[in-house]
Structure formats: structure tokens, C-alpha cells
C-alpha positions in Angstrom: 93.4 105.4 134.3 92.5 102.7 131.7 95.2 101.9 129.2 94.9 103.8 125.9 96.5 102.8 122.6 98.4 105.6 120.9 98.9 106.3 117.2 101.1 109.2 116.2 100.4 110.3 112.6 102.8 112.6 110.7 104.2 113.2 107.3 108.0 113.2 107.0 107.8 115.1 103.7 106.1 118.1 105.2 108.6 118.8 108.0 111.0 117.1 110.3 108.9 115.6 113.1 110.6 114.0 116.1 108.7 110.9 117.2 107.4 110.6 120.7 109.0 108.1 123.0 106.0 105.6 122.8 103.1 104.8 120.7 102.7 103.5 117.2 104.0 106.0 114.5 102.4 106.2 111.1 104.2 108.2 108.4 101.8 109.2 105.7 104.7 109.5 103.3 105.2 105.7 103.7 101.5 104.8 104.2 99.3 107.3 102.3 96.2 105.1 102.7 96.2 106.1 106.4 95.2 109.6 105.4 91.7 108.2 104.6 91.3 107.4 108.3 92.0 111.1 109.2 89.7 112.4 106.4 86.9 110.1 107.8 87.4 111.8 111.2 87.0 115.2 109.6 90.7 116.1 110.0 93.1 117.2 107.2 96.2 115.2 106.5 97.7 118.5 105.1 96.7 121.0 107.8 96.2 119.0 111.0 99.5 117.0 111.3 101.0 115.8 113.4 98.1 114.1 115.1 97.9 111.9 118.2 94.9 109.4 118.4 94.3 107.6 121.6 91.8 104.7 121.6 90.6 102.4 124.3 90.7 98.6 124.2 87.5 98.4 122.2 89.2 100.7 119.6 86.8 103.6 120.5 88.4 107.0 119.9 88.9 108.8 123.2 91.4 111.6 122.5 92.6 113.4 119.4 95.3 116.0 119.4 96.0 118.1 116.3 98.8 120.3 115.0 101.1 119.3 117.8 104.6 120.4 118.4 107.0 117.7 119.7 106.6 118.6 123.4 102.8 118.6 123.1 102.8 115.3 121.3 105.0 113.7 124.0 102.7 115.0 126.8 99.6 113.7 125.1 101.2 110.3 124.4 101.8 110.1 128.1 98.1 110.9 128.9 98.7 114.5 129.9 98.0 117.7 128.0 99.5 121.0 127.4 98.2 124.5 128.4 94.9 125.0 126.5 92.6 128.0 126.2 88.9 127.9 125.3 87.0 124.8 126.3 83.6 123.7 124.8 81.7 120.9 126.5 79.2 119.2 124.2 76.7 117.5 126.4 73.1 116.5 126.9 70.8 117.2 129.9 69.9 113.5 130.4 73.5 112.4 130.4 75.0 111.3 133.8 78.6 111.3 132.5 78.1 114.9 131.4 77.0 115.9 134.9 80.1 114.2 136.3 82.4 116.0 133.8 80.8 119.3 134.7 81.4 118.7 138.4 85.1 117.9 137.7 85.5 121.1 135.6 83.6 123.2 138.2 85.7 121.8 141.1 88.9 122.5 139.1 87.8 126.1 138.3 88.1 125.4 134.6 85.9 127.8 132.6 83.9 126.2 129.7 81.1 126.9 127.3 78.4 124.2 127.3 76.5 123.2 124.1 73.5 120.9 124.3 73.7 118.3 121.5 70.0 117.7 121.7 69.2 121.3 120.6 72.2 122.2 118.4 72.3 120.0 115.2 75.5 121.7 113.9 77.3 120.8 117.1 75.9 117.3 117.0 77.3 116.9 113.4 80.7 118.2 114.5 80.9 115.6 117.3 79.7 112.8 115.0 82.2 113.7 112.4 85.2 113.9 114.7 84.4 110.9 116.9 84.4 108.3 114.1 80.7 108.4 113.4 79.4 108.2 117.0 77.3 110.7 118.9 79.5 110.8 122.0 78.5 112.8 125.1 80.3 114.3 126.8 82.8 115.6 124.2 85.3 118.2 125.2 87.0 120.5 122.6 90.0 122.6 123.7 90.9 125.3 121.2 90.1 123.2 118.1 93.3 121.3 118.8 92.2 118.7 121.3 89.1 116.6 121.3 88.3 114.3 124.3 85.4 111.8 124.0 83.6 110.6 127.2 86.7 110.6 129.4 86.8 108.6 132.6 87.5 110.9 135.7 91.2 109.9 136.0 91.9 110.6 132.3 90.1 113.9 132.6 92.2 114.9 135.7 95.4 113.9 133.9 94.4 115.9 130.8 93.6 118.9 133.0 97.1 118.7 134.4 98.4 121.0 131.7 95.7 123.6 132.1 96.8 125.0 135.5 93.6 123.8 137.1 93.2 122.5 140.7 92.4 119.0 139.3 95.6 119.1 137.3 97.6 120.2 140.3 96.2 117.3 142.3 96.8 114.8 139.5 100.4 115.7 139.2 101.1 115.6 143.0 
């Protein structure tokens, strides 16, 4: 898996939040201007904290975790995820990466709802808003708490490790 940079964003005035073991921590109580970054991504500094942002070397947003408890944040910082429910896959029929992600999900027996961004402008707007202004396909959304943007296969397998899927079981072996 390629290296991802981690930002852990919290507000110490809202509640006591234990910091994960790695990553760069940003306390909005000390740095209120960082809240603008969250607002630009369509997330609320009041309702969605704590948040984990994982970016690649080019600073493209790859994973966003919202409203995390300490254990979930620690798992996400380590490139794994926690048990999740409903999965929506935002894709496009012409996209080879989307076909690859669907194959991985199907092989892992992970149920998902697929939404075509070329035909659903509301879904397209949601992806653009939460991905930092980019139309990223594929985008995966787990329970409105975890967004994953165009993951490489090894990252996706690691993230599925918390879902109880076959891919996750293989990734953790």
C-alpha cells in the first residue's frame, strides 16, 4: 500500500478526545482556521468531529473518517477500518478503476449499492463536495461516516478488513 499522510482533527473544547498513536493532530480549539478546510469538504466542525483525513503524496484526499470513537480513529490511522454497514459505490460505466473495485467487492462478498455519477447529478455533487472539488470515481461511502476516493487494491483490502469480508480476512492473515 502506498504511504498515506494522516491528519487527525478534533476539538478539545467539545469533549476529551484521546489522540491516535500516529498522524498529525489538529485541535480546532487551538487552530480555528483549520475548520475552514472541513467546511470546504462539506463536513461540519461541530457535528462531524473527530475526523481523520488520509492524503497521498500529491496531497489528494483518499480517505475521510467522520464522528470516530478512539478505537475507530486508531484503526483508520493505521490504514484499517472498523465494522461498517451500508456501502454506496459512486462509479461510472467507462471507468476501469470502478470495474476493478466492483470485482474486489464482489469477490469479498461485500454488498453495495451502485450509483452512476454520469446519470445522477445529486450524487456527482456529493462526491465533488466531499473530495475537495474533484469528481473522483470510484468513490465509496460507508454509512455516511467513511469516504474512500479511488483506492488502490491494497488499500481497499485493508479497509475491508474491518467489515468481516473475505478480502479483509485475507488482508489480515
